[in-house]
C-alpha positions as CSV (number, residue, x, y, z in Angstrom):
1,M,1.0,-48.9,58.7
2,L,0.5,-49.8,55.0
3,T,4.1,-48.8,54.0
4,A,6.7,-46.4,55.2
5,G,5.0,-43.5,53.3
6,I,1.4,-44.3,54.2
7,K,-0.3,-44.6,57.6
8,F,-3.3,-46.9,57.1
9,I,-6.0,-47.6,59.6
10,N,-8.4,-50.3,58.3
11,F,-12.1,-50.8,58.9
12,K,-12.8,-52.2,62.3
13,T,-14.4,-55.5,61.1
14,K,-13.0,-58.9,62.0
15,L,-13.8,-61.4,59.3
16,S,-12.4,-64.6,58.0
17,T,-9.9,-64.1,55.2
18,K,-8.8,-67.6,54.2
19,I,-10.8,-67.7,50.9
20,L,-9.6,-64.2,49.9
21,K,-6.0,-65.2,50.5
22,K,-6.4,-68.1,48.1
23,K,-8.0,-65.9,45.5
24,L,-5.2,-63.3,45.8
25,N,-2.5,-66.1,45.5
26,L,-4.2,-67.3,42.3
27,L,-4.5,-63.8,41.0
28,L,-0.8,-63.2,41.5
29,K,0.1,-66.4,39.7
30,E,-1.8,-65.4,36.6
31,N,-0.1,-64.1,33.5
32,N,-1.9,-60.8,34.0
33,Q,-0.8,-57.8,31.9
34,V,-2.5,-55.4,34.2
35,L,-0.5,-56.6,37.2
36,K,2.7,-56.8,35.2
37,S,2.3,-53.1,34.3
38,L,2.5,-52.3,38.0
39,G,6.0,-53.8,38.3
40,K,9.5,-52.7,37.2
41,E,9.8,-55.6,34.6
42,Y,7.1,-54.0,32.4
43,K,8.5,-52.4,29.3
44,N,6.7,-49.3,28.2
45,D,6.3,-49.0,24.4
46,Y,8.3,-45.8,24.1
47,N,12.0,-45.4,24.1
48,T,14.6,-42.8,25.1
49,K,14.6,-41.3,21.6
50,I,10.9,-40.4,21.8
51,F,11.2,-39.0,25.3
52,N,14.3,-36.9,24.5
53,K,12.6,-35.5,21.4
54,Y,9.7,-34.1,23.4
55,K,11.0,-33.5,26.9
56,K,12.3,-30.0,26.0
57,F,8.8,-28.5,25.6
58,S,7.0,-26.7,28.4
59,N,3.3,-27.0,27.5
60,Y,1.4,-30.3,26.9
61,R,-2.2,-31.1,26.2
62,I,-3.6,-34.6,26.9
63,I,-6.6,-35.4,24.8
64,G,-8.4,-38.5,26.0
65,M,-11.4,-39.8,27.9
66,G,-11.7,-41.7,31.2
67,G,-8.7,-43.9,32.0
68,S,-6.9,-42.4,29.0
69,S,-6.5,-39.1,30.8
70,L,-7.5,-39.6,34.5
71,G,-4.3,-41.4,35.6
72,A,-2.0,-38.8,34.1
73,Q,-4.2,-36.0,35.6
74,A,-4.1,-37.7,39.0
75,I,-0.3,-37.8,38.8
76,Y,0.0,-34.2,37.6
77,D,-2.2,-32.8,40.3
78,F,-0.7,-34.9,43.1
79,F,2.8,-33.3,42.2
80,K,1.6,-30.1,40.7
81,K,3.6,-27.9,43.1
82,K,6.9,-29.4,42.0
83,I,6.2,-29.8,38.3
84,K,7.6,-26.9,36.3
85,K,5.8,-27.7,33.1
86,K,2.1,-27.0,32.2
87,F,-0.3,-29.8,31.4
88,S,-3.9,-29.3,30.3
89,F,-6.4,-32.0,30.0
90,I,-9.1,-32.2,27.3
91,D,-11.3,-34.8,28.8
92,N,-14.9,-33.9,27.9
93,L,-17.0,-32.5,25.0
94,R,-17.2,-28.7,25.6
95,M,-16.6,-25.4,23.9
96,H,-12.8,-24.9,23.7
97,S,-11.1,-21.7,24.9
98,K,-8.0,-19.9,23.5
99,N,-5.9,-21.7,26.1
100,D,-6.7,-25.0,24.4
101,N,-5.1,-23.8,21.2
102,L,-1.7,-22.6,22.4
103,N,0.7,-22.8,19.4
104,D,3.7,-24.2,21.4
105,S,1.9,-27.2,23.0
106,T,2.6,-30.8,22.4
107,N,-0.5,-33.0,22.0
108,L,-0.7,-36.4,23.5
109,I,-3.8,-38.1,22.0
110,I,-4.7,-41.2,23.9
111,S,-7.4,-43.8,23.2
112,K,-6.9,-47.6,23.5
113,S,-9.4,-48.5,20.8
114,G,-8.5,-45.5,18.6
115,N,-12.2,-45.0,17.9
116,T,-13.3,-43.1,21.0
117,I,-15.8,-40.6,19.6
118,E,-15.1,-37.7,22.1
119,T,-11.4,-38.0,21.6
120,I,-11.8,-38.0,17.8
121,V,-14.0,-34.9,18.0
122,N,-11.6,-33.0,20.4
123,A,-8.6,-34.0,18.3
124,N,-10.4,-32.7,15.2
125,I,-11.0,-29.3,16.9
126,I,-7.7,-28.9,18.8
127,I,-5.0,-30.3,16.5
128,K,-3.5,-27.7,14.1
129,K,-1.4,-28.3,11.1
130,K,2.0,-27.5,12.7
131,D,1.3,-29.1,16.1
132,K,3.6,-31.7,17.6
133,N,1.6,-34.9,18.2
134,I,2.1,-38.2,20.0
135,F,-0.7,-40.8,19.7
136,I,-1.0,-43.6,22.2
137,T,-3.3,-46.2,20.8
138,E,-3.5,-49.9,19.9
139,N,-1.5,-51.1,16.9
140,R,-4.5,-51.7,14.7
141,N,-6.6,-50.2,12.0
142,S,-8.6,-47.4,13.8
143,Y,-9.5,-43.8,13.2
144,L,-6.8,-42.3,15.5
145,Y,-4.1,-44.8,14.3
146,N,-4.8,-43.8,10.7
147,L,-4.9,-40.1,11.6
148,A,-1.5,-40.4,13.3
149,N,-0.1,-41.9,10.2
150,K,-1.6,-39.2,8.1
151,L,-0.1,-36.5,10.3
152,K,3.2,-38.4,10.4
153,A,2.9,-38.2,14.2
154,E,4.7,-40.3,16.8
155,I,2.8,-43.5,17.7
156,V,3.2,-45.2,21.0
157,H,1.4,-48.6,21.0
158,H,-1.2,-49.0,23.8
159,N,-1.0,-52.5,25.3
160,N,-4.2,-54.1,24.0
161,F,-4.4,-56.3,27.2
162,I,-4.7,-53.3,29.5
163,G,-7.9,-51.4,29.7
164,G,-7.8,-47.6,30.1
165,R,-8.7,-47.5,33.8
166,Y,-5.9,-49.9,34.6
167,S,-3.3,-48.2,32.4
168,V,-1.9,-45.6,34.7
169,L,1.4,-47.3,35.3
170,S,1.8,-48.4,31.7
171,E,2.8,-46.1,28.8
172,V,-0.5,-44.2,29.1
173,G,0.5,-42.7,32.5
174,M,4.2,-43.1,32.5
175,L,5.1,-41.2,29.3
176,P,3.2,-38.1,30.6
177,A,4.8,-38.6,34.0
178,E,8.3,-38.7,32.5
179,L,7.5,-35.6,30.5
180,M,6.5,-34.0,33.7
181,G,10.0,-34.6,35.0
182,L,9.0,-37.4,37.5
183,N,10.9,-40.6,38.3
184,V,8.8,-43.2,36.6
185,K,10.8,-46.1,38.0
186,S,9.8,-45.1,41.5
187,F,6.1,-45.6,40.7
188,K,6.7,-49.3,40.2
189,Q,6.4,-50.8,43.7
190,F,4.3,-53.9,42.9
191,N,7.1,-56.5,43.4
192,S,8.1,-55.3,46.8
193,L,4.5,-54.7,47.9
194,V,3.3,-58.2,47.2
195,N,6.2,-59.5,49.3
196,N,5.3,-57.2,52.1
197,K,3.2,-59.1,54.7
198,K,1.7,-55.9,56.2
199,F,0.6,-54.7,52.8
200,I,-1.0,-58.0,51.9
201,D,-2.7,-58.4,55.3
202,A,-4.1,-54.8,55.0
203,L,-5.3,-55.5,51.5
204,I,-7.0,-58.8,52.4
205,S,-8.7,-57.3,55.5
206,D,-9.8,-54.2,53.5
207,V,-11.4,-56.3,50.7
208,S,-13.1,-58.6,53.2
209,S,-14.6,-55.6,54.9
210,I,-15.9,-54.1,51.6
211,L,-17.4,-57.4,50.6
212,Y,-19.1,-57.6,54.0
213,F,-20.6,-54.1,53.6
214,S,-21.8,-55.0,50.1
215,K,-23.7,-58.0,51.6
216,K,-25.2,-55.7,54.2
217,K,-26.5,-53.4,51.3
218,K,-23.9,-50.7,52.0
219,F,-23.0,-49.8,48.4
220,N,-21.8,-46.2,48.7
221,S,-18.1,-45.8,49.1
222,I,-17.6,-42.2,50.2
223,I,-14.1,-40.7,50.1
224,I,-13.7,-38.0,52.7
225,N,-10.8,-36.2,51.0
226,Y,-8.7,-33.6,52.8
227,D,-6.1,-33.2,50.1
228,E,-7.0,-30.8,47.2
229,Q,-4.2,-32.2,45.1
230,S,-5.7,-35.7,45.3
231,E,-9.2,-34.9,44.0
232,N,-8.3,-36.3,40.6
233,L,-6.7,-39.4,42.2
234,F,-10.1,-40.2,43.5
235,K,-11.8,-39.4,40.2
236,W,-9.5,-42.0,38.8
237,Y,-10.5,-44.4,41.6
238,Q,-14.1,-43.6,41.0
239,Q,-13.9,-44.8,37.4
240,L,-11.8,-47.8,38.4
241,V,-14.3,-49.1,40.9
242,A,-17.6,-48.1,39.2
243,E,-16.7,-49.3,35.8
244,S,-15.0,-52.5,37.0
245,L,-17.7,-53.6,39.5
246,G,-21.0,-52.1,38.2
247,K,-22.4,-55.2,36.6
248,K,-25.2,-57.8,36.9
249,K,-27.1,-55.4,39.2
250,R,-24.2,-55.3,41.6
251,G,-21.4,-52.9,42.3
252,I,-19.9,-50.2,44.5
253,L,-20.6,-46.5,44.0
254,P,-17.6,-44.3,44.9
255,I,-18.5,-40.7,45.8
256,V,-15.8,-38.1,46.2
257,S,-16.5,-35.6,49.0
258,N,-13.9,-32.8,49.4
259,M,-13.3,-31.5,52.8
260,P,-13.6,-29.4,54.8
261,K,-16.1,-27.6,52.6
262,D,-18.4,-30.6,52.5
263,N,-18.7,-30.3,56.3
264,H,-21.2,-27.5,55.5
265,S,-23.3,-29.5,53.0
266,V,-23.4,-33.3,52.9
267,M,-21.8,-34.2,56.3
268,Q,-25.1,-33.9,58.1
269,L,-26.4,-36.7,55.9
270,Y,-23.3,-38.8,56.4
271,L,-23.7,-38.6,60.1
272,D,-27.5,-38.8,60.6
273,G,-29.0,-39.9,57.3
274,F,-29.4,-43.4,55.7
275,K,-26.8,-46.0,56.7
276,N,-25.8,-47.6,53.4
277,N,-22.4,-45.9,53.3
278,F,-18.9,-46.8,54.2
279,F,-16.1,-44.2,54.2
280,T,-12.5,-43.6,53.3
281,F,-10.6,-40.7,55.0
282,F,-7.6,-39.3,53.0
283,Y,-5.1,-36.8,54.3
284,T,-1.7,-35.7,53.2
285,H,0.8,-34.2,55.6
286,E,2.5,-31.1,54.3
287,K,5.8,-29.6,55.5
288,Q,4.8,-26.1,54.5
289,S,1.5,-24.5,55.2
290,Q,0.2,-20.9,55.4
291,K,-0.1,-19.5,58.9
292,I,-2.9,-17.6,60.6
293,N,-2.3,-13.9,60.9
294,N,-2.3,-13.6,64.7
295,N,-2.8,-9.8,64.7
296,T,-6.3,-10.1,63.2
297,I,-7.6,-13.0,65.4
298,L,-10.3,-11.9,67.9
299,Y,-10.3,-13.1,71.5
300,S,-13.2,-15.5,70.9
301,Q,-11.1,-17.5,68.4
302,E,-7.8,-17.2,70.2
303,F,-7.2,-21.0,70.0
304,L,-6.4,-20.4,66.3
305,K,-3.4,-18.2,67.1
306,G,-0.1,-19.7,65.9
307,K,-1.8,-22.4,63.9
308,N,-1.4,-23.1,60.2
309,L,-3.9,-24.4,57.6
310,A,-2.5,-28.0,57.8
311,E,-2.9,-28.1,61.6
312,I,-6.5,-26.8,61.4
313,T,-7.4,-29.2,58.6
314,Y,-5.9,-32.2,60.4
315,A,-7.8,-31.3,63.6
316,Q,-11.0,-31.3,61.5
317,K,-10.1,-34.7,60.0
318,K,-9.4,-36.2,63.5
319,A,-12.5,-34.7,64.9
320,T,-14.7,-36.1,62.2
321,E,-13.1,-39.6,62.7
322,N,-13.8,-39.3,66.4
323,V,-17.5,-38.5,65.7
324,F,-17.7,-41.4,63.2
325,K,-16.3,-43.7,65.9
326,M,-19.0,-42.5,68.4
327,K,-21.7,-43.2,65.9
328,N,-20.3,-46.6,64.7
329,I,-20.0,-45.4,61.1
330,P,-17.5,-47.7,59.2
331,F,-14.4,-46.0,57.9
332,R,-10.8,-46.6,57.0
333,S,-8.1,-43.9,56.9
334,F,-5.1,-43.1,54.7
335,E,-2.5,-40.6,55.9
336,I,0.2,-39.8,53.4
337,K,3.5,-39.1,55.1
338,K,5.5,-38.6,52.0
339,R,4.2,-37.0,48.8
340,N,6.5,-38.8,46.3
341,E,6.3,-41.2,43.3
342,K,6.8,-44.3,45.5
343,T,3.8,-43.4,47.7
344,L,1.5,-42.7,44.7
345,G,2.6,-45.9,43.0
346,E,1.7,-47.8,46.1
347,L,-1.7,-46.2,46.2
348,F,-2.3,-47.1,42.5
349,S,-1.2,-50.7,43.2
350,F,-3.4,-51.0,46.3
351,F,-6.5,-49.7,44.7
352,I,-6.1,-51.8,41.5
353,L,-5.5,-55.0,43.4
354,E,-8.4,-54.2,45.7
355,T,-10.8,-53.7,42.8
356,I,-9.8,-56.8,40.9
357,L,-10.0,-58.9,44.0
358,I,-13.5,-57.6,44.8
359,G,-14.6,-58.3,41.3
360,K,-13.4,-61.9,41.3
361,S,-15.0,-62.4,44.7
362,L,-18.3,-61.2,43.4
363,N,-17.9,-63.4,40.2
364,L,-17.7,-60.3,38.1
365,N,-15.3,-59.7,35.2
366,P,-13.4,-56.6,36.5
367,Y,-11.9,-55.8,33.1
368,D,-14.8,-55.2,30.8
369,Q,-17.6,-52.5,30.5
370,P,-20.3,-54.1,28.3
371,A,-23.2,-51.6,29.2
372,V,-21.1,-48.6,28.2
373,E,-20.4,-50.2,24.8
374,L,-24.2,-50.1,24.2
375,I,-24.2,-46.3,24.5
376,K,-21.3,-46.0,22.1
377,T,-23.1,-48.0,19.5
378,E,-26.4,-46.2,20.0
379,T,-24.7,-42.8,19.7
380,K,-23.1,-43.8,16.4
381,N,-26.4,-45.0,15.1
382,L,-28.1,-41.7,15.9
383,L,-25.3,-39.7,14.2
384,I,-25.3,-41.7,11.0
């Protein structure tokens, strides 16, 4: 068990964890803004006045790239069935539809640097003269900061010590979450988690296993995801891990595989192909699920009678785990027992701590992304 809301089965490796425990203790003693943002003492750079001014609206657009939008999108999709407001995400360069230009939408334009070219382009196309706009960006001279002032828009200052992919529990993710009607305080579980021996032991064992796989040339971290509402959670995780650890010809490649449809495409390779993969199973238990229509089930498939979609999907998940065990394929498993803010906050904290600890263990800086900056510079040179 990871926490009360998450059943966690770790990789079946038994490795020494003494050095990792020391590294984690040193990490927790740092004056680390990323880790501070995971806890309840962190103060978001927006106040009740700003929230009350914009909470009454029903439609919102989030304009941002990578970590500036993925965290909020992961939150929105994870709770989509209970959120009554509509959020759309403009997170790539593409042709824009009429739905992108709804007159009654509030825009949240998010960029840490304030100079993200895709966000600038999308803001230029999407924002109309009478729109309501909130900019989340660093308090410095940048294109989007200056645009916000020109438009007389609301400005929420992005913490300049927290990179986009780590910003989900800062103002970048929490302002959208609060506008969604969610309890932002419940996301902040860091303080209790780091004092939870089961959580810490699971984290240390998990990281030691991933480092072991890396030494054995197993670089592909494949997420076997059985929860449609968590697809963007793992797109967020994908960026977190790939951008934080993909340096100095090293790294982990997270690949999101959505089940059960991928049983009929890539599962054959996972089971019988090359062996440089390790896996994460992810499933969320649901209280309500659509039932099979017994009247139309033929005799040959009578075992399906009385079953619902959740039961069938869970059986497929357990069956796949059993086959992985038979074939000695390394995997861990997360089963979400409660779909709530506390549980999602715990997952965010676990994955962020995991990534930073892996980076420090590999002597990598988990906070920068130097190679990506080269593309940004080269793109600008070509457009001048």
